[in-house]
N, C-alpha and C positions, 0 to 999 in steps of 0.2 A: 504494500500500500504506500502511496505517496505521503510525504510529510503533511501537505495541506490538502484537505479534502472538502468538497462542497457539493451542495445540490441547490440549484436555483429554483425558485418558485415559478410556475407558469404565470405569465402575465394575467390570465383570467382569475388567478387566486390572490393577486396582490391588491391590497386596498389602497386607492389613490390618496395622495396628500390632501389634507384639509377637510372641511365639512361641506356637504351638499348645500347649495348648488355650486359652490366655489371650490371644486376639486381639480387636482392636476397630477400629472405623472411626468417623471424625468428619468434620466439615465441612472442616477444614484438610486432612485426608488426601485428600478427594475433589477437591481442587484440583490434584492431581498432573497434570503434562502438560509439554509443550514450550513454550518461549517464546523470542522473539527480538525485537530492535529494528531497525527500518529507519531508518538514519541517512542515507539518500539515497546517499551515496558509500561506505557500508560497512554491514555487517550485524553488530550486536553480539550476542554469545552464540551465534555460529555457529562450529562447529569446522572446522578445516582438513581437507582430504582426507587428509593424512598422519596426523592423529589418528584419523580414521575407519577407517584401515587397521589401527589397533591395537585397543584394547578398547572403544572407543566405538561404539555402534550407532545413535545418533541424531544427526542433523545439528545440532540445536540443544540448548541446555541443557534437561535434563529434571529437574524438581524441582516442589515444591508452589508454584503460582503465587501463593498467598496470601503466601508469604515475600517475593516480589518486591514485592507491594503494600505489605506492612508496612514494609519497608525504605525504599521510595520515598516513601510518604506521610509517613514519619518525618522527612524533610528538606524537606517542602513549605514550612514557615514560613521556612526559610533561603532557599529558591529564590525565594520571593516578594519578598524584600528586595533592592532594587537595589544593585549594586556601583558605587562611584564610578568615573569615567572612568579615572583613573590605574591603579586596580587592574584594571579591565576590559581595559586594553591589554595587561596581562600574562596575564590569565586566559583570554582568548579564543583563545589559541594554545597547542596542546599542547606544542610545543617550549619556548616561553617559560615556560609555567606550571611544567613539571616541572624546568626548569633552576633556577628560583627556589626551588621546593620542595626540590630537592636541596641547594642552597646553604645553606638554613636548617637542614636536617638535619645537614649537615656541621659547622656551627657548634655545634649541640646535641651532636654526638658529641664535639667537643673539650671541651665543658663537662663531659661525663661523666667524662673523664679528669682533671679538675681536682679537687684535694683541698680547695679552699676551702669554708668553711662555708656560704656563700650560693649554692652551685651550684644546689641544687634550686629556690631562689627565682628565680634567673636562668633556669633551664630552663623553669619554669612561665611566666615572663614571655615568653620567646622563643616559646613555643607560640602566643601570640596572633598571631604573624606568619603562621601557617599555619592557625589554627583556622577562619578564614573560608573556606578552601578545603575543609578536611575536612568542615565542616558542610554543604557543598553537593555532596558527593560520594556517589553511590550505590555502595556496596561490596557484595560478595557473599562474605563469609567462609566460607559453606557450600560454595563451589566451589573446586576445585583450580585454581591459577593464575588466580584471579579477576580479571577486568578492572575498571577503575574508570571511572565516568562522572560528570563534574561539570557543574553547571548554574550559569551566571552571568548574572543579569539586569542589564541596563543600559538604563533607560528602557523603551521599547517592544520591545526586542529581547532575545533570550536565546541565549547561546552554550552549546552542548553540546560538551564536550571529553572525549575518551576515551583511555585508555591500556590497550592490549591486546596489547602486543608480547611477551608471555610465551612462554617456550620450556621444554620439558621437558628432562631431563638429556641426551637424545640430540640436543639442539639443534633439535628439531622445533618449529615454531611451533604454538601451541595454537589461536589465534583468527584468523579471516580478517580481522577488522577492523583489526588492528595499532593504530596511533595516528592520531588525527585530530581534527578539529573541524568543526562546522557552526554556522551562525547562522540563527535563524528568528524570526518575530514572536512575542512573548510570548503574545499572545492565541491564536495557533495552538497553542502548547504546551498551554495551559489547555484548549482545545477538544479536543485529542487525549486528554487525561486524562479528560475528561468522557465522550467517546465510547467510550474503552476501558472505563470503568466500566459503561456501558450494555451493551456487547457481552459483557463478562465475566460480569456478574451475570445477564444473560439466559441465557447458556450454563450458569451454575450453577443456575438455576431448573430446567432440564432435568436436570442432573446430580443434583440433590437428589431430584427425582421418580424417577429411575431407581434411586437408592439406596434410597429408601423402598419401592419395589416389588420390589426384589431379595431373594432368599432368601440370607441371609448365613450360614446354618448356625449354627455355634457362635460366630461372631464377634459381639461385643457392639456394638450400634448403637442409638442413641436417635433414632428417627424424628422424634418431636415436637421434640426439641432441634435436629435438623438444619434443620427448616423455620424455626424461630424464629431460629436463628443466621444463616440466610441473610438474613432480614429485617434483623437487627442489623448484619451486615457491610455490607450495601448502604447502610444509613443512615449508618454510620460512615465509609464511603468518601466518600459525598457531602459529609459534613461536612468531611472532610479536604480535598477538592478546593476547597471554598469558601474555605479558607485562602489559596489561590493568588490570590484576588481581594480579599482583605481588607487593611486597613492593618496594617503590621508592628507588633507589640506591644512587642518588646524589640529595638530597632535596635542594630546593631553600633556600637561607638565607633571610627569609622574614624580619628579623630585619634590615638587611642591606638595603633591598629595601625600607622599610619604612623610614629609616634614610635618604636615598638619596632623596626621595620624599619630606620629611620635609625640607631638606636643599635647594632644588630647589625652593620651594614655600614660603620660609620664608623671 
């Protein structure tokens, strides 16, 4: 199975934007569907059976897939930058990574209670200790109990580290994936992204054609714009994927990050 998997909804099943009679449909709306990630030993964005017995009727996350693409490609430049060995030894383990992350946040919380004038400056400086993690983490703020998936490159390998141990108020686990990590060759990840783009935009070619041919009634839809945006989105995605293979333009000051961490825990 591919890393990224999806199923688009048929246009007949997609609810237009807005309230009648002022409804509309666009390219972004047509990307509605299910998506999930095959992480070999876990499936991210897959709901547990306990959740499915509640008010969820789909096994996987159901949302506009374009949102996943926008969020993910937005961190490609950071993913492409290699993490030094010392940082990688922390980052490639979910347990180590989040213990470190939690320790930094505890120190920041203590600063918040401090009345000193330079607190904000210190807080901003301490942020540098975890910015390198945040910048490489795929978040999903549009989801309830959203899991996080971080990417850390080290030479020719890439660690994928996820945190999905969320529970609802009744202590029911939300995601089947829980917490974990895997490592794969960086070139395999790049190829997965390229192949996903080919599959997704091929599926969207058909989706756009169906939308153009469909009678939308009073729903506003610009068919010419749909076709043009499909071309633009494909080209934009290909340009973003190319970033994964390019030289890093604004490298992280790892000496500064290390100095901040040393200062915090000394």
